[in-house]
C-alpha positions as CSV (number, residue, x, y, z in Angstrom):
1,A,-25.0,0.3,25.1
2,T,-21.6,-0.7,26.5
3,L,-19.9,-4.1,26.3
4,T,-16.6,-5.3,27.7
5,I,-14.9,-8.6,26.4
6,A,-11.9,-9.6,28.4
7,N,-9.9,-12.8,28.3
8,S,-12.4,-14.4,26.0
9,T,-12.6,-16.3,22.7
10,L,-15.0,-15.7,19.9
11,A,-14.5,-18.4,17.4
12,H,-16.1,-20.2,14.4
13,N,-19.3,-18.2,14.2
14,H,-21.0,-17.4,11.0
15,A,-23.1,-14.3,9.8
16,G,-25.2,-15.3,6.8
17,G,-26.6,-12.5,4.8
18,T,-25.1,-9.7,6.9
19,D,-21.7,-8.5,8.3
20,G,-20.0,-9.3,11.6
21,G,-19.5,-13.1,12.0
22,G,-17.8,-12.9,15.3
23,L,-19.1,-9.5,16.7
24,F,-21.3,-6.7,15.5
25,N,-21.2,-3.3,17.2
26,D,-24.0,-1.1,16.0
27,G,-23.5,2.4,17.4
28,G,-22.4,1.1,20.9
29,V,-19.1,1.2,22.8
30,I,-17.1,-2.1,23.1
31,V,-13.8,-2.8,24.8
32,V,-12.0,-6.0,23.8
33,S,-9.0,-7.0,25.9
34,G,-6.8,-10.0,26.2
35,S,-9.1,-11.9,23.8
36,T,-9.0,-13.9,20.6
37,I,-11.4,-13.5,17.7
38,T,-10.6,-16.3,15.2
39,G,-12.1,-18.5,12.4
40,N,-15.4,-16.5,12.1
41,T,-17.0,-16.1,8.6
42,S,-19.5,-13.7,6.9
43,S,-21.4,-13.9,3.8
44,H,-20.4,-10.3,3.4
45,S,-17.8,-8.1,5.2
46,G,-16.3,-7.7,8.6
47,A,-16.2,-11.4,9.3
48,G,-14.3,-11.0,12.6
49,I,-15.8,-7.7,13.9
50,T,-18.0,-5.1,12.3
51,S,-18.4,-1.7,14.0
52,S,-20.6,1.0,12.5
53,G,-23.2,3.8,13.2
54,R,-20.6,6.2,15.1
55,A,-19.7,3.3,17.4
56,M,-16.5,3.2,19.5
57,L,-14.4,0.0,19.5
58,T,-11.1,-0.5,21.4
59,I,-9.0,-3.5,21.0
60,T,-6.1,-4.2,23.3
61,D,-3.7,-7.1,23.8
62,S,-5.9,-9.2,21.5
63,T,-5.6,-11.3,18.4
64,I,-7.9,-11.2,15.3
65,S,-7.1,-14.0,13.1
66,A,-8.2,-16.4,10.3
67,N,-11.5,-14.7,9.8
68,N,-13.1,-14.8,6.3
69,G,-15.4,-12.4,4.6
70,D,-17.0,-13.7,1.3
71,K,-18.1,-10.5,-0.4
72,G,-19.2,-6.9,0.2
73,V,-17.0,-3.8,0.6
74,G,-14.2,-5.5,2.6
75,G,-12.6,-6.2,6.0
76,G,-11.9,-9.9,6.5
77,G,-10.9,-9.2,10.1
78,I,-12.5,-6.0,10.8
79,L,-14.9,-3.7,9.1
80,S,-15.2,-0.1,10.7
81,C,-17.7,2.4,9.3
82,D,-18.1,5.9,10.4
83,S,-16.8,5.0,13.8
84,T,-13.8,5.3,16.1
85,L,-11.4,2.3,16.1
86,I,-8.3,2.1,18.5
87,I,-6.0,-0.9,18.3
88,T,-3.1,-1.4,20.8
89,H,-0.7,-4.1,21.4
90,S,-2.6,-6.5,19.2
91,T,-2.1,-8.8,16.2
92,I,-4.4,-9.1,13.1
93,S,-3.3,-11.9,11.0
94,G,-4.3,-14.5,8.4
95,N,-7.6,-12.9,7.7
96,S,-8.9,-12.8,4.2
97,M,-11.6,-11.0,2.1
98,G,-12.8,-12.7,-1.2
99,T,-14.8,-11.7,-4.3
100,L,-12.8,-8.5,-4.9
101,G,-13.4,-7.2,-1.4
102,S,-10.6,-5.0,0.0
103,G,-8.8,-4.8,3.2
104,G,-7.9,-8.3,4.2
105,A,-7.3,-7.4,7.7
106,L,-9.3,-4.2,8.1
107,Y,-11.4,-2.1,6.0
108,N,-11.9,1.5,7.6
109,Y,-14.6,3.7,6.1
110,H,-14.4,7.4,7.3
111,G,-14.2,7.8,11.0
112,Q,-11.0,7.6,13.2
113,L,-8.4,4.9,13.3
114,T,-5.5,4.5,15.6
115,I,-3.0,1.5,15.5
116,T,-0.3,1.5,18.0
117,D,2.4,-1.2,18.9
118,S,0.6,-3.8,16.8
119,T,1.1,-6.2,14.0
120,V,-0.8,-6.6,10.7
121,S,0.5,-9.6,8.9
122,G,-0.4,-12.4,6.5
123,N,-3.7,-11.1,5.5
124,V,-5.2,-11.4,1.9
125,A,-7.7,-9.3,-0.2
126,E,-8.9,-10.2,-3.6
127,G,-9.3,-6.3,-4.1
128,G,-6.9,-3.7,-2.8
129,G,-5.2,-3.3,0.5
130,G,-4.1,-6.8,1.5
131,G,-3.5,-5.7,5.0
132,L,-5.4,-2.2,5.6
133,F,-7.8,-0.4,3.2
134,I,-8.2,3.2,4.5
135,D,-11.2,4.9,2.9
136,G,-11.7,8.6,3.6
137,A,-10.7,8.2,7.3
138,T,-8.3,9.9,9.6
139,A,-5.7,7.3,10.7
140,T,-2.5,7.1,12.7
141,I,-0.2,4.1,12.5
142,S,2.6,4.2,15.0
143,R,5.4,1.7,16.2
144,S,3.6,-1.0,14.2
145,V,4.5,-3.8,11.7
146,V,2.6,-4.3,8.3
147,S,4.0,-7.4,6.7
148,R,3.6,-10.3,4.3
149,N,0.2,-9.1,3.3
150,T,-1.2,-9.7,-0.2
151,G,-3.6,-7.6,-2.3
152,R,-4.7,-8.8,-5.7
153,S,-4.6,-5.1,-6.8
154,S,-2.8,-1.9,-5.5
155,G,-1.7,-1.6,-1.9
156,G,-0.3,-4.9,-0.8
157,G,0.3,-3.6,2.8
158,I,-2.0,-0.5,2.8
159,Y,-4.3,1.1,0.4
160,I,-5.3,4.8,1.2
161,Q,-8.3,6.1,-0.6
162,G,-8.7,9.8,0.3
163,G,-8.5,10.8,4.0
164,A,-5.4,11.6,5.9
165,V,-3.0,9.0,7.2
166,T,0.2,9.3,9.4
167,V,2.7,6.4,9.6
168,T,5.4,6.8,12.3
169,D,8.2,4.6,13.4
170,S,6.8,1.6,11.6
171,S,7.9,-1.2,9.3
172,I,6.1,-2.0,6.0
173,S,7.8,-5.1,4.7
174,G,7.3,-8.2,2.5
175,N,3.9,-7.2,1.1
176,R,3.0,-8.0,-2.4
177,I,0.4,-7.3,-5.3
178,F,-0.4,-9.2,-8.3
179,T,-1.5,-6.1,-10.4
180,G,-1.5,-2.4,-9.9
181,A,1.2,-0.6,-7.9
182,G,2.4,0.1,-4.3
183,G,3.4,-3.3,-2.9
184,G,3.9,-1.6,0.4
185,I,1.5,1.3,0.4
186,A,-0.8,2.8,-2.4
187,N,-1.8,6.3,-1.6
188,T,-4.5,8.6,-3.1
189,G,-5.0,10.8,-0.1
190,L,-2.9,12.7,2.3
191,L,0.1,10.5,3.7
192,I,2.8,11.6,6.1
193,V,5.6,9.0,6.8
194,T,8.2,9.5,9.5
195,G,10.9,7.3,10.8
196,S,9.6,4.3,9.1
197,T,11.1,1.4,6.9
198,F,9.9,0.0,3.5
199,E,11.6,-3.2,2.7
200,A,11.2,-6.1,0.3
201,N,7.8,-5.1,-0.9
202,D,6.8,-6.8,-4.2
203,G,5.2,-4.2,-6.5
204,G,7.2,-1.3,-5.1
205,G,7.6,0.3,-1.7
206,L,5.3,3.4,-2.2
207,F,2.9,4.5,-4.9
208,N,1.4,8.1,-4.8
209,T,-1.2,9.0,-7.2
210,T,-4.3,11.2,-7.7
């Protein structure tokens, strides 16, 4: 199935006992443009959006904000599992993931992730990856800002658990952690950084370990 959401708002919806408070994409193709997904909640993960089952999700010129996941693997704003996710000219801000869940803004499990000309800021995770948690995925982040995110454990801005990630012409700044290492990025996979800035991250700029 194919769904297009344009110039619309998905707000204050709740998913009890499942993922995807605002939007759940199960193996389909969804294009979100010029829209706002805000204030949604989930008893589990992916409070704003959940995309799984080899789905395709494209987000352009949109805002994903103030969504809250209670427990589960993670992804207060977005949870993407075994799928393709493309984010362009968008903002993911003020989302949170509780009960030791990871990826306040986004949890990406396997699949493909592309973030371009976008901002990931002010997100919080009780686990790792206050902004982004990239788990075994192939990811490209370019001309983007990852700032002021907070992870209770490693990877205040981004936590990379396996997979291959490229960060190009981007800013990783003002992120922090309470324990662990890598206030900016914590990496246990393959990471290539080019033309990017790490500044004022609490817990260190970049932590690389096995």
